[in-house]
C-alpha positions in Angstrom: 33.9 -5.8 -53.1 30.4 -7.7 -51.5 29.8 -8.4 -48.4 28.4 -12.0 -47.1 26.8 -10.3 -44.5 23.2 -10.3 -45.1 20.7 -8.3 -42.4 18.2 -11.7 -42.1 17.9 -10.3 -38.3 18.0 -8.0 -35.8 21.1 -7.4 -33.7 21.8 -8.4 -30.3 22.1 -4.3 -29.8 18.9 -3.6 -31.7 17.1 -6.5 -29.4 18.4 -4.7 -26.0 17.3 -1.5 -26.8 13.9 -2.4 -27.5 13.6 -4.6 -24.4 14.7 -1.5 -22.7 12.2 0.4 -23.8 9.3 -2.0 -22.9 10.5 -1.9 -19.6 10.6 1.9 -19.0 6.8 2.3 -20.5 6.3 -0.9 -18.3 7.6 1.2 -15.2 5.6 4.5 -16.5 2.2 2.2 -16.4 2.2 -0.3 -13.8 2.0 2.3 -11.3 -0.7 4.1 -12.7 -2.8 0.7 -13.2 -2.6 -0.2 -9.9 -3.3 3.4 -8.9 -6.7 3.0 -11.0 -7.5 -1.0 -9.8 -7.3 0.8 -6.3 -9.5 3.8 -7.5 -12.3 1.6 -8.8 -12.3 -0.9 -5.7 -13.2 2.7 -3.8 -15.3 3.9 -5.9 -16.9 0.3 -6.1 -17.3 0.7 -2.4 -18.9 4.3 -2.2 -21.5 3.0 -4.9 -22.5 0.3 -2.7 -22.7 2.0 -0.1 -25.0 4.4 -1.5 -27.4 2.4 -2.7 -28.0 0.2 0.1 -27.8 3.3 2.4 -30.5 4.9 -0.4 -32.9 1.7 0.2 -31.9 1.7 4.1 -33.2 5.1 4.5 -36.7 4.8 2.0 -37.2 2.4 4.5 -36.3 4.8 7.7 -38.6 7.5 5.6 -41.7 5.5 5.7 -41.6 4.2 9.2 -40.6 7.4 10.9 -41.0 10.1 8.1 -36.9 10.7 8.8 -33.9 10.9 11.1 -31.9 14.0 11.7 -29.0 14.1 9.9 -26.3 16.2 9.7 -26.9 17.8 13.1 -22.8 18.0 13.9 -19.7 18.2 12.4 -18.6 14.4 14.3 -20.2 11.6 13.5 -19.9 8.8 16.7 -20.1 5.3 15.3 -19.8 3.6 18.1 -23.3 4.7 18.9 -24.9 3.0 16.6 -25.3 -0.1 18.9 -26.5 -2.6 17.1 -24.6 -4.5 13.8 -26.8 -6.1 11.3 -26.0 -8.7 8.5 -26.4 -7.6 5.0 -28.8 -10.6 5.5 -31.0 -9.3 8.3 -31.0 -6.2 7.0 -32.2 -7.1 3.3 -34.9 -9.5 5.2 -36.3 -5.8 6.7 -35.5 -4.1 3.0 -37.0 -6.8 1.2 -40.8 -7.0 2.4 -41.8 -9.1 -0.6 -41.5 -9.5 -4.7 -44.0 -7.1 -5.5 -43.2 -4.9 -2.0 -39.2 -4.2 -1.9 -36.8 -1.4 -1.3 -34.0 -3.3 -2.8 -33.1 -6.4 -4.3 -29.7 -6.7 -2.9 -27.6 -5.8 -0.6 -23.7 -5.9 -0.7 -21.7 -8.0 2.5 -18.8 -7.0 0.9 -16.7 -3.8 -0.2 -14.4 -3.5 -2.9 -11.6 -4.8 -1.2 -13.7 -8.1 -0.3 -13.9 -6.7 3.9 -17.8 -7.5 5.2 -19.5 -4.0 5.1 -20.8 -2.8 8.7 -24.0 -2.2 9.3 -25.5 -0.5 12.0 -28.8 0.6 13.9 -29.5 2.5 16.4 -32.7 1.0 17.0 -33.8 3.6 18.0 -35.8 5.9 15.0 -35.8 8.9 16.9 -32.1 9.8 17.8 -30.1 11.9 16.7 -27.9 9.3 14.8 -29.6 6.5 13.5 -28.7 4.3 11.1 -24.8 4.0 9.4 -22.9 2.0 7.1 -19.2 1.6 6.4 -15.9 0.1 5.1 -12.6 0.1 6.6 -10.5 0.5 3.3 -8.2 -1.3 1.8 -6.7 -2.5 5.1 -9.9 -3.9 6.9 -9.0 -2.4 9.9 -10.6 0.8 11.9 -7.9 3.0 12.1 -6.5 5.2 15.1 -9.0 8.0 15.8 -11.3 7.3 13.1 -14.3 7.1 15.6 -15.9 10.1 16.1 -15.4 10.6 12.6 -14.7 14.3 11.6 -17.2 15.1 9.0 -15.9 15.8 5.7 -13.5 14.5 2.6 -10.4 12.5 2.7 -7.2 12.5 0.2 -8.3 9.9 -2.7 -5.7 8.6 -2.5 -5.6 6.9 1.4 -7.2 3.8 0.5 -6.7 3.1 4.3 -9.3 5.6 5.5 -12.5 4.7 6.5 -15.8 5.6 4.3 -18.8 6.0 6.4 -22.8 6.6 4.9 -25.1 7.8 7.7 -28.4 9.1 8.2 -28.7 9.5 4.1 -25.1 11.2 3.8 -21.3 10.5 3.7 -19.9 11.3 6.7 -16.0 10.4 5.5 -15.7 9.7 1.9 -12.7 10.5 -0.7 -13.0 13.5 -2.7 -10.3 15.5 -1.3 -7.1 16.7 -3.9 -3.8 14.8 -3.1 -1.6 17.0 -1.3 2.7 16.8 -1.7 
């Protein structure tokens, strides 16, 4: 006996199984993708801050031979009285086309929020220069200033990233704790 049914396409069950498999794979991959995007913004922010800080610290070293970094276990960003824009700082660091500490300074962090550049105005004070990002939420967190020196959990994207006087005060490097 010969059947008239020929299998030229997919059955509804086969299509539903394929859609279910694609849905499961997407459910697994999308959270990892979103986390990777946040980590990349965090790392970009750290790289930008490190580059800007190195240029600024080089200028400071040329001016007064160095700042007194790392003398305390906390760092109070509010002691740095003068906030500067990236353009104001750039006018100091880019002396001329033949003499410069950097060619550009970032205005914003990886999340698009303004970086804060601050300095004490006194090159002989204990805390001289600082740069910070407020993280993914763009707001200074409660109980963050003065900052405890050391790393925070890398998946805490709302934490402030703070660089001051030649080193990172608060930065993502801690292991995830469950």
